[in-house]
C-alpha positions in Angstrom: 47.7 57.2 45.0 48.2 57.5 48.7 50.5 54.9 50.3 52.5 54.3 53.5 56.0 55.7 53.0 58.7 57.8 54.4 58.4 61.3 53.0 61.3 62.7 51.1 59.9 66.2 51.1 61.9 67.2 54.1 64.7 64.6 54.1 66.2 63.3 50.8 68.5 60.2 50.9 71.9 60.8 49.2 74.1 57.8 50.1 74.7 54.8 52.4 78.2 53.9 53.5 77.7 50.4 54.7 80.2 48.1 56.6 79.0 44.5 57.1 80.8 41.9 59.2 80.0 38.3 58.0 82.9 36.6 59.8 80.6 34.6 62.0 79.2 32.7 59.0 79.8 29.1 60.0 80.3 26.2 57.5 78.3 23.0 57.9 74.8 21.7 57.2 73.3 22.7 60.6 74.9 26.1 60.9 72.9 28.9 62.5 70.6 26.4 64.2 70.8 28.5 67.4 71.0 31.9 65.6 74.8 32.0 66.1 75.5 33.6 62.7 75.4 37.2 64.0 75.8 40.0 61.5 77.4 43.3 62.8 76.9 46.4 60.8 77.9 50.0 60.7 76.1 52.6 58.7 76.8 56.3 57.7 73.6 57.6 56.1 74.0 60.9 54.3 70.9 62.9 53.6 69.9 66.4 52.5 67.5 68.4 54.7 65.2 70.2 52.3 62.7 71.7 54.8 62.7 72.3 58.5 62.2 69.1 60.5 63.0 67.5 63.8 62.8 63.9 62.6 64.7 61.5 60.3 63.2 58.1 59.5 64.6 54.8 58.4 63.1 51.4 57.8 64.6 48.5 59.7 63.2 45.1 60.8 64.4 42.3 63.1 67.6 44.1 64.2 68.9 46.2 67.0 70.2 49.8 66.4 72.6 51.6 68.8 75.2 54.3 69.1 73.3 56.8 66.9 75.1 60.1 66.1 74.3 63.1 64.0 77.1 64.7 62.0 77.6 67.8 60.0 80.5 67.2 57.7 82.7 65.2 60.2 81.7 66.9 63.4 79.3 65.2 65.8 76.5 67.6 66.7 74.1 65.2 68.6 74.2 61.7 70.1 71.6 59.3 71.4 73.8 58.8 74.5 74.0 62.5 75.2 70.3 63.0 74.9 70.3 64.9 71.7 68.6 62.1 69.8 65.5 60.2 70.9 64.7 56.9 69.0 61.2 55.4 68.6 60.1 52.4 66.6 56.8 51.7 64.8 56.6 47.9 64.4 53.6 48.1 62.0 55.6 50.1 59.4 59.1 48.9 60.4 60.1 52.5 60.9 62.7 54.0 63.3 62.2 57.7 64.0 65.2 59.6 65.1 63.9 62.7 66.9 66.3 65.6 67.5 66.3 68.2 70.2 66.5 71.0 67.8 65.4 71.7 64.2 67.9 70.3 61.6 69.6 72.9 59.4 68.8 72.7 55.7 72.0 71.2 54.5 73.7 67.9 54.0 74.0 65.8 57.2 75.0 62.3 58.3 73.4 59.8 60.6 75.9 57.3 61.9 74.8 54.1 63.8 75.6 50.5 64.6 73.2 47.6 64.0 73.2 43.9 64.7 71.0 40.9 63.6 71.0 37.2 63.1 71.5 35.9 59.6 68.0 35.0 58.3 66.8 31.5 57.9 64.3 32.6 55.3 65.2 33.2 51.7 64.7 37.0 52.0 66.7 39.8 53.4 70.3 38.7 54.2 70.3 34.9 54.6 72.6 31.9 54.6 72.5 28.8 52.5 74.6 25.6 52.2 76.7 24.5 49.2 79.3 21.9 48.3 82.8 23.1 47.6 85.3 21.5 45.2 86.2 18.9 47.8 82.6 17.9 48.5 82.5 19.6 51.9 79.3 21.3 53.1 80.0 25.0 53.3 77.9 28.1 53.9 77.5 31.2 51.8 75.5 34.4 52.6 73.4 36.1 50.0 70.6 38.6 49.7 67.1 39.0 48.2 65.6 42.4 48.9 62.8 42.9 46.4 60.2 44.3 47.2 60.7 45.4 50.8 63.3 43.2 52.4 66.4 45.5 52.3 65.2 46.7 55.8 66.1 43.2 57.1 69.8 43.8 56.1 70.5 47.4 57.1 68.5 50.5 58.0 67.4 52.5 54.9 64.5 54.3 53.3 63.2 51.1 51.8 61.0 52.3 49.0 61.7 52.4 45.2 61.3 56.2 44.9 64.1 56.9 47.4 67.2 56.3 45.3 70.7 56.8 46.6 74.3 55.8 46.2 75.7 52.7 48.1 79.3 52.2 49.2 79.6 48.7 50.6 82.4 47.0 52.5 82.2 43.4 53.6 84.5 41.7 56.2 84.6 38.0 55.6 86.7 34.9 56.1 89.6 34.7 53.6 88.6 31.3 52.2 85.6 33.0 50.5 85.2 35.9 48.1 82.7 38.7 48.3 80.8 39.9 45.2 78.4 42.9 45.0 76.7 45.3 42.6 80.0 47.0 41.7 83.6 45.9 41.1 86.1 45.6 43.9 87.7 48.9 44.8 90.1 47.7 47.5 90.8 44.4 49.3 92.6 44.2 52.6 93.8 40.8 53.7 95.3 39.2 56.8 92.9 40.8 59.2 91.4 39.5 62.4 92.5 36.6 64.6 95.3 34.7 62.9 95.0 36.9 59.8 92.1 34.8 58.4 89.8 37.7 57.5 89.6 39.9 54.4 87.8 43.2 54.0 86.5 43.8 50.5 85.3 47.3 49.6 83.4 48.0 46.4 83.2 51.0 44.2 80.2 53.3 44.8 77.0 52.3 42.9 75.0 54.6 40.6 72.0 56.2 42.1 69.5 53.3 42.6 66.7 51.9 44.7 67.3 49.8 47.9 65.7 46.7 46.5 68.5 46.4 43.9 71.3 46.3 46.4 73.0 42.9 46.6 76.0 41.0 47.9 77.1 37.4 48.2 80.0 35.8 50.1 81.1 32.2 49.2 83.3 30.1 47.0 82.8 30.4 43.3 84.2 29.6 39.8 83.3 31.8 36.9 83.4 32.1 33.1 84.0 35.5 31.6 83.5 37.4 28.4 83.5 41.0 27.3 81.3 43.4 25.4 81.5 47.1 24.4 84.8 46.5 22.6 86.3 44.5 25.5 85.6 47.3 28.0 82.7 45.7 29.8 83.2 42.3 31.6 80.4 39.8 31.9 80.8 36.9 34.3 78.7 33.9 35.1 79.5 32.7 38.7 78.9 29.0 39.5 79.6 26.7 42.4 83.1 25.3 42.4 83.7 22.8 39.5 80.6 23.8 37.5 81.8 26.7 35.4 81.5 24.8 32.2 77.7 24.9 32.7 77.8 28.7 32.5 79.0 29.0 28.9 75.5 29.0 27.4 74.4 31.7 29.9 77.5 33.8 29.1 76.8 33.7 25.4 73.2 34.6 25.8 74.0 37.5 28.2 76.6 39.0 26.0 74.4 38.9 22.9 71.4 40.4 24.8 73.5 43.3 26.3 74.7 44.2 22.8 71.1 44.0 21.5 69.7 46.2 24.3 72.4 48.8 24.0 71.8 49.1 20.2 68.0 49.3 20.7 68.0 51.9 23.5 71.1 53.8 22.5 72.2 53.7 26.1 75.1 51.5 27.3 74.4 49.9 30.7 75.8 52.5 33.1 77.8 50.1 35.1 81.4 48.9 34.9 80.5 45.2 34.9 77.7 42.6 34.9 77.7 39.4 37.0 75.2 36.6 36.8 75.4 34.3 39.8 73.6 31.0 40.7 72.5 30.6 44.3 71.8 27.1 45.7 68.8 28.3 47.7 66.9 31.1 46.0 63.4 32.5 46.6 62.4 32.9 42.9 63.7 32.1 39.4 66.0 35.1 39.4 66.4 38.7 40.8 67.7 41.6 38.8 70.0 43.2 41.3 71.9 45.8 39.3 75.3 44.4 38.3 74.9 41.2 40.3 71.9 39.2 39.1 71.0 36.2 41.2 69.5 33.0 39.8 68.3 29.7 40.9 70.7 27.2 39.5 68.2 25.6 37.1 67.5 29.0 35.6 71.1 29.7 34.7 73.2 26.6 34.2 72.8 24.0 31.4 75.0 21.6 29.7 76.0 21.4 26.0 73.5 18.6 25.3 70.4 20.5 26.6 67.4 20.6 24.3 65.7 23.6 22.8 63.0 23.8 25.5 65.6 24.0 28.3 67.8 26.4 26.3 64.9 28.7 25.6 63.7 28.6 29.2 67.1 29.6 30.6 67.7 32.2 27.9 64.3 33.8 28.5 65.0 34.1 32.3 68.5 35.6 31.6 67.2 38.2 29.1 64.2 39.0 31.3 66.6 40.0 34.1 69.0 41.9 31.8 66.0 44.0 30.5 65.6 45.2 34.0 68.9 47.0 33.6 66.8 49.6 31.8 63.2 48.9 32.9 63.4 48.8 36.6 67.0 49.7 37.4 67.8 52.7 35.3 64.1 53.9 35.2 62.4 52.6 38.3 58.7 52.5 39.2 57.8 55.2 41.7 55.7 52.7 43.7 54.7 49.1 43.6 51.3 50.0 42.1 53.1 50.3 38.8 54.9 47.0 38.8 54.1 46.3 35.2 56.5 49.1 34.2 59.3 46.7 35.5 57.9 43.2 34.9 55.6 43.8 31.9 58.5 45.3 29.9 60.9 42.5 31.1 58.5 39.8 29.8 57.8 41.6 26.5 61.4 42.4 25.7 62.7 39.0 26.7 60.5 37.5 23.9 61.3 40.4 21.5 65.1 40.2 21.7 65.3 36.4 21.7 63.0 36.3 18.7 65.4 38.6 16.9 68.5 36.6 17.8 66.9 33.1 17.6 63.9 33.3 15.3 64.0 29.5 14.8 62.7 29.1 18.4 59.4 30.7 17.3 59.0 32.1 20.8 55.9 34.2 20.3 53.8 31.0 19.5 55.8 28.3 21.4 56.4 30.3 24.6 54.7 33.7 24.9 51.2 32.5 24.0 51.0 29.3 26.2 53.1 30.6 29.1 51.8 34.2 29.3 48.6 34.8 27.3 46.5 31.8 28.3 47.4 31.9 32.0 46.7 35.7 32.1 43.2 35.2 30.6 42.5 32.4 33.0 43.5 34.4 36.1 41.9 37.6 34.8 38.5 35.9 34.3 38.2 35.3 38.1 36.0 38.2 39.0 36.6 38.0 42.7 40.4 37.6 42.7 41.8 39.4 39.7 42.8 43.1 39.7 43.7 45.9 37.4 47.3 46.2 36.1 47.6 49.5 38.1 46.3 48.9 41.6 46.4 51.0 44.7 49.0 49.4 47.0 48.8 50.9 50.5 51.8 49.4 52.3 55.0 47.8 51.3 53.8 44.5 52.6 50.8 44.6 50.3 53.1 44.8 47.3 53.6 41.0 47.5 50.1 40.5 46.1 50.9 42.1 42.7 53.8 39.9 41.7 51.4 37.8 39.6 50.2 37.1 36.1 48.5 40.4 35.8 51.6 42.6 36.4 53.8 40.2 34.4 51.7 38.6 31.8 48.9 41.0 31.2 51.3 43.9 31.5 53.5 42.4 28.7 50.4 41.7 26.5 49.1 45.3 26.7 52.6 46.6 25.9 52.7 44.3 22.9 49.3 45.6 21.8 50.6 49.2 22.0 53.8 48.1 20.2 51.7 46.7 17.3 49.5 49.8 17.3 52.2 52.5 16.9 54.7 50.3 15.0 58.1 48.9 15.9 60.3 51.8 15.0 58.0 54.5 16.5 57.7 52.4 19.7 61.5 52.2 19.9 61.8 56.0 19.6 59.3 56.5 22.3 61.1 54.1 24.6 64.4 55.7 24.0 62.9 59.1 24.9 61.3 57.6 28.0 64.6 56.1 29.2 66.7 59.1 28.5 64.3 61.5 30.2 63.9 59.5 33.4 67.2 57.7 33.7 68.3 57.3 37.4 64.8 58.5 38.3 61.4 57.1 38.9 58.4 56.7 36.6 54.7 56.3 36.5 52.4 55.1 33.6 51.8 58.7 32.7 55.5 59.1 31.9 55.4 56.1 29.6 52.3 57.3 27.8 53.6 60.8 27.3 56.8 59.5 25.7 54.8 57.1 23.4 52.3 59.9 22.6 55.1 62.3 21.6 56.8 59.7 19.4 53.6 58.4 17.7 51.5 61.6 17.5 48.5 59.6 18.7 47.0 62.3 21.0 44.4 60.0 22.6 46.8 57.2 23.5 46.2 57.8 27.1 42.5 57.3 26.7 43.1 54.1 24.6 45.2 52.6 27.4 43.0 53.7 30.3 40.7 50.7 30.5 43.6 48.2 29.9 45.6 49.7 32.8 43.0 50.7 35.4 40.1 48.2 34.9 40.3 44.6 35.9 39.2 41.9 33.5 39.0 41.9 29.7 36.4 42.1 27.0 34.4 39.4 25.2 34.0 40.2 21.5 31.1 38.5 19.9 30.5 38.4 16.2 27.3 37.8 14.2 26.3 38.3 10.6 23.8 41.0 9.7 21.3 39.8 7.1 19.5 41.9 4.5 22.2 44.4 3.7 24.2 42.4 1.2 25.2 44.0 -2.1 27.1 42.1 -4.8 28.0 39.3 -2.5 29.4 41.4 0.3 28.9 40.2 3.8 28.2 42.4 6.8 29.1 41.6 10.4 28.6 43.1 13.8 31.2 43.1 16.5 30.0 43.7 20.1 32.2 44.1 23.2 31.2 43.3 26.7 33.2 42.6 29.9 33.9 38.8 30.1 31.3 38.2 32.9 28.9 35.3 33.4 25.8 37.5 33.1 27.0 38.9 29.8 27.7 35.4 28.4 24.3 34.1 29.4 22.6 37.1 27.8 24.3 36.5 24.5 23.1 33.0 24.3 19.6 33.6 22.9 18.4 30.0 23.2 19.3 30.0 26.9 17.7 33.4 27.6 14.5 32.2 25.9 14.3 29.3 28.3 14.8 31.3 31.4 12.0 32.2 33.8 11.0 35.9 34.0 12.9 36.4 37.2 16.1 35.1 35.7 15.6 37.3 32.6 15.7 40.3 35.0 18.8 39.1 36.6 20.7 38.6 33.4 19.2 41.4 31.4 22.1 43.8 30.8 20.2 46.3 28.7 19.7 48.6 31.7 23.2 48.5 32.9 25.1 48.0 29.6 26.1 51.6 29.2 27.7 51.5 32.6 30.0 48.6 31.8 33.6 49.1 30.7 34.5 49.9 27.1 37.9 49.0 25.9 39.9 50.2 22.9 40.1 46.9 21.0 42.3 46.2 17.9 40.8 43.4 15.9 42.2 41.5 12.9 39.7 39.3 11.1 40.8 36.5 8.7 38.5 34.8 6.2 38.7 32.5 3.1 36.6 32.6 0.0 35.9 29.5 -2.1 38.4 28.8 -4.8 41.1 30.9 -3.1 44.3 29.4 -1.6 45.1 32.3 0.7 42.9 34.1 3.2 42.2 37.8 3.3 42.4 40.1 6.3 40.5 43.0 7.7 41.9 45.1 10.6 39.8 47.5 12.6 39.7 49.2 16.0 36.6 50.0 18.0 35.9 51.6 21.3 32.1 51.6 21.1 29.8 48.9 22.3 29.2 47.7 18.7 30.7 48.2 15.3 30.1 46.9 11.8 32.4 45.8 9.1 31.9 44.3 5.6 34.0 42.0 3.5 33.7 41.7 -0.3 34.5 38.6 -2.3 37.1 38.7 -5.2 34.3 37.8 -7.6 30.5 37.9 -6.9 30.1 34.1 -7.2 32.7 33.3 -4.5 31.3 31.9 -1.3 32.6 32.6 2.2 34.1 29.4 3.6 34.9 30.6 7.1 35.8 33.6 9.1 38.0 33.9 12.2 38.3 36.8 14.7 41.5 37.8 16.5 44.3 36.4 14.3 47.1 34.8 16.3 45.3 36.0 19.4 47.0 39.4 19.1 44.2 41.1 21.0 43.6 40.4 24.7 40.0 39.2 24.5 37.8 36.2 24.1 35.7 35.5 21.0 32.2 34.2 20.8 30.7 33.3 17.4 27.0 33.9 17.8 26.1 32.2 14.5 26.5 28.4 14.6 27.6 28.3 11.0 30.8 30.2 11.9 31.9 27.5 14.4 31.0 24.7 12.0 33.0 26.3 9.2 36.0 26.7 11.4 35.7 23.0 12.4 35.7 22.1 8.7 38.9 24.1 8.2 40.6 22.4 11.1 39.7 19.0 9.7 41.1 20.0 6.3 44.3 21.2 7.7 44.8 18.1 9.8 44.8 16.0 6.6 47.8 17.8 5.0 51.2 16.2 5.1 54.7 16.6 3.8 57.5 14.2 3.0 60.2 14.5 5.5 64.0 14.8 5.1 65.5 12.3 7.5 68.8 14.1 7.3 67.3 17.3 8.7 64.6 15.9 11.0 64.5 12.6 13.1 61.7 10.2 12.7 60.5 10.8 16.3 59.9 14.5 15.6 58.0 13.5 12.4 55.7 11.4 14.5 55.1 14.1 17.1 54.7 17.1 14.8 54.5 16.5 11.1 55.6 19.4 8.9 52.7 20.5 6.8 52.5 19.9 3.0 52.0 23.6 2.6 51.9 26.0 5.5 48.5 25.8 7.2 46.4 28.9 7.1 45.6 28.6 10.7 48.6 28.9 13.0 49.0 26.8 16.1 47.9 29.9 18.1 44.8 30.2 16.0 44.0 26.5 16.5 44.5 26.7 20.3 42.5 29.9 20.6 39.4 28.5 18.8 38.9 25.7 21.2 40.3 27.5 24.2 37.8 30.3 23.8 35.0 27.7 23.6 36.3 26.0 26.7 36.5 29.4 28.6 32.9 30.2 27.5 31.8 26.8 28.9 33.6 27.4 32.2 32.5 31.0 32.7 28.8 30.4 31.8 28.8 27.0 33.6 27.5 25.4 30.4 24.8 27.9 29.6 26.5 29.6 26.6 28.6 26.6 25.5 27.8 23.2 27.0 30.5 20.7 27.8 29.1 18.0 25.5 29.1 20.5 22.6 32.7 21.4 23.4 33.7 17.8 23.4 31.9 17.2 20.2 33.6 20.1 18.5 37.1 19.0 19.7 36.5 15.4 18.7 35.4 16.4 15.2 37.9 19.2 14.6 41.2 18.0 16.2 41.1 14.3 15.6 44.0 14.5 13.2 45.9 17.4 14.7 49.6 16.9 14.5 51.0 19.8 16.5 51.7 18.8 20.1 51.1 22.3 21.5 47.5 22.2 20.2 46.8 18.6 21.3 48.4 19.1 24.8 46.3 22.2 25.5 43.1 20.2 24.8 44.3 17.4 27.1 45.1 20.0 29.8 41.6 21.5 29.6 39.9 18.1 29.8 42.0 17.1 32.8 41.2 20.3 34.6 37.5 19.5 34.3 38.2 16.1 35.8 39.9 17.8 38.7 36.9 20.1 39.2 34.6 17.1 39.5 36.9 15.3 41.9 37.3 18.4 44.1 33.5 18.8 44.0 33.0 15.3 45.3 35.5 15.9 48.1 33.9 19.2 49.0 30.3 17.9 49.0 31.3 14.9 51.1 32.9 17.2 53.7 29.8 19.4 53.8 27.5 16.5 54.2 29.6 15.0 56.9 29.7 18.3 58.8 26.0 18.8 58.3 26.3 22.1 56.5 24.2 20.7 53.6 21.4 18.2 53.8 21.6 14.9 52.0 18.0 15.0 50.9 18.4 11.6 49.3 20.6 12.9 46.5 23.7 10.9 45.8 26.1 13.8 44.9 29.1 11.6 44.8 27.4 9.0 42.5 26.2 11.7 40.1 29.7 13.3 39.9 31.3 9.8 39.4 29.0 9.3 36.4 30.3 12.5 34.9 33.9 11.6 35.6 33.4 8.2 34.0 31.8 9.7 30.9 34.6 12.3 30.5 37.3 9.8 31.2 35.8 7.5 28.5 35.8 10.3 26.0 39.4 11.3 26.9 40.7 7.7 26.5 39.0 7.4 23.1 40.4 10.8 22.0 43.9 9.7 23.0 43.6 6.3 21.5 42.5 7.8 18.2 45.6 10.0 18.3 47.8 7.0 18.9 46.3 5.1 16.1 46.8 8.1 13.9 50.5 8.3 14.8 50.8 4.6 14.2 49.3 5.0 10.8 51.7 7.7 9.8 54.6 5.7 11.2 53.6 2.8 9.0 53.1 5.0 5.9 56.5 6.6 6.4 58.4 3.3 6.4 56.4 1.9 3.5 57.4 4.9 1.4 61.0 4.3 2.3 60.6 0.7 1.1 61.5 -0.7 4.5 59.8 -3.2 6.6 57.3 -1.8 9.1 57.7 -3.3 12.6 54.8 -2.4 14.9 56.7 -3.4 18.0 59.1 -0.6 17.3 56.4 2.0 17.4 56.3 4.2 20.5 53.5 6.6 21.2 54.2 10.0 22.7 55.0 9.8 26.5 52.3 12.4 27.2 49.6 10.2 25.6 50.7 7.1 27.4 50.6 9.1 30.7 46.9 10.0 30.1 46.0 6.3 29.5 47.9 5.2 32.6 46.1 7.9 34.7 42.8 6.7 33.3 43.5 3.0 34.1 43.5 2.1 30.4 46.5 -0.1 29.6 45.7 -1.5 26.2 48.1 0.8 24.5 50.7 1.0 27.2 
């Protein structure tokens, strides 16, 4: 892929010796209002000339560069002042070009220069932010956030991920603060400057790494500390003064994760320490600067009474950033087009390692599915705004667009699919080979696929991953039964894959197609273009239950063709097929459409049956409130919470995508009302509520939009009361929603009463409290009978 960059063919970065003066950082809430916090810097950039050239280039933005000199060893051979160097600046690419009077020799050279800028008021580059010290005074710290292309705001550099180098950083700061950076302190010189109130902190040289991973922070901190690697590797969690006790959970999670990752990869983190630091004002949840990970406070610090949801959220963020020590920092994407190699792995392995250390959190179903899978499917279904995982990024500025649910979520989902395909141990071997071969270097998807191919022996793995990586969107897999081929009770089914597009959905709905006019049939007839549409490699697991059997059976298959067939055989010829479900636990990244109505009806019956199962609860182990919200099943349900969510979520997505032509909204509501009326798992019930409320928002936004267009004259009124029509729909949906929630509350109340009656205790209705989420729905709907 061609992209804007500074070529390293002629000039290769080796190191940056950087001196930063932060002594003008001023305490107080209104500091830097007049850009008075001036940062002075001095840089010695060492590079290797590999081919004849007259030019050396560096990225820099919003700063002034002066006193440029060219040195060979320690001898000055050219200066800007003496006319041996001419400097030009390209504002579009933020590139300084240093043009020399004669061709540079092919050897190691140094470019020395001064630079100056004002501390940024934005939360990128090198910026300042306020905090409270232990005495409650408003103070100022300076910190950094360089990913993806903001290092150029802090010092001149080749600011692109494939130009790795070593960084030697020195910071001059006031002595009431400390400086922390990627590496441990090498030397500290105190009593400098006016009245001896300045300190110069110099850090050890970093390993070879990309510019976006450089970091430093100057401020006042407390910290908690632990050690891994037999006490040889310190791990610290830095907090604001007086808050260090809130860092204990993060410290324990970090130490455990580092040990897990080291055992898994066979590679100790190649640094002498790891710091995790909370920043009062931070651009994102966290940033994986190597050796100095920055966090928003809420993503790092929690107290000892925090609940499981808060613990798992903080732990997930911490482990995500630590995974980058390998995927992103040790092996770095060669360009932002391949962001999933950083973020997809970080998402996947955060869930993987935490599930190993805390299996009782059940993260794959409680977190990965609702937080990553469902949002990815929703975003990826937007034909005009989604993109492939691997996308051509032309400029550094354009890279901002790929920090989204495709690179993170879909990237992790595809990695998980490949992990399942080749197996846990084989995948680990492949990743170990990948990391060892490319450590301290840069990688592309080809490097990953080659390592996994070598480990697994699957020679066509590259072809299998091609559509998932380089094509936007995802497939719809439809299933229908093929009649007339049954032998001894076996049932034969056909699976068909098509891109999840509206025209394909409408075509699959036979009843709708038959009602279309001839012109519309031509529009939605995919027969002529079907062979030109994308084909994916799709792993499918099918689950089904025969009459008289307690446990389901499973069939797993893969297909890359447009259609494929499979058969299932009953244990005995007289057994009847009760139901069949495609894509168990939503392991495959696709939607499912059941073409035969009996399949949807059969799943509805199973959902009803599972909703009627209960178990006695042990009060000593589980509080009554949890019993009301999510009853433990009498025996483990066949359908997991993911399966239950997926069934109705696929129907809802089919309705939205086809605009009611494949699945109508009334039929969706009817299915949900029938199938989930006694559902006890909050995750399932809340997902349904979320979908219904999203439809209400769509109608409301439609009313606002149509009113604006009518008022502006862009559409004619033509006697149609658009607002009145939409209000009717909203009223009808709201009525259904209230009834659905009220039925749920009555169901909870019934279980509450039965529970206390079994305990032989008096039931007091006034002590019953419905779930706060349900009460909120009723309040929003204006219904207060149950509030």
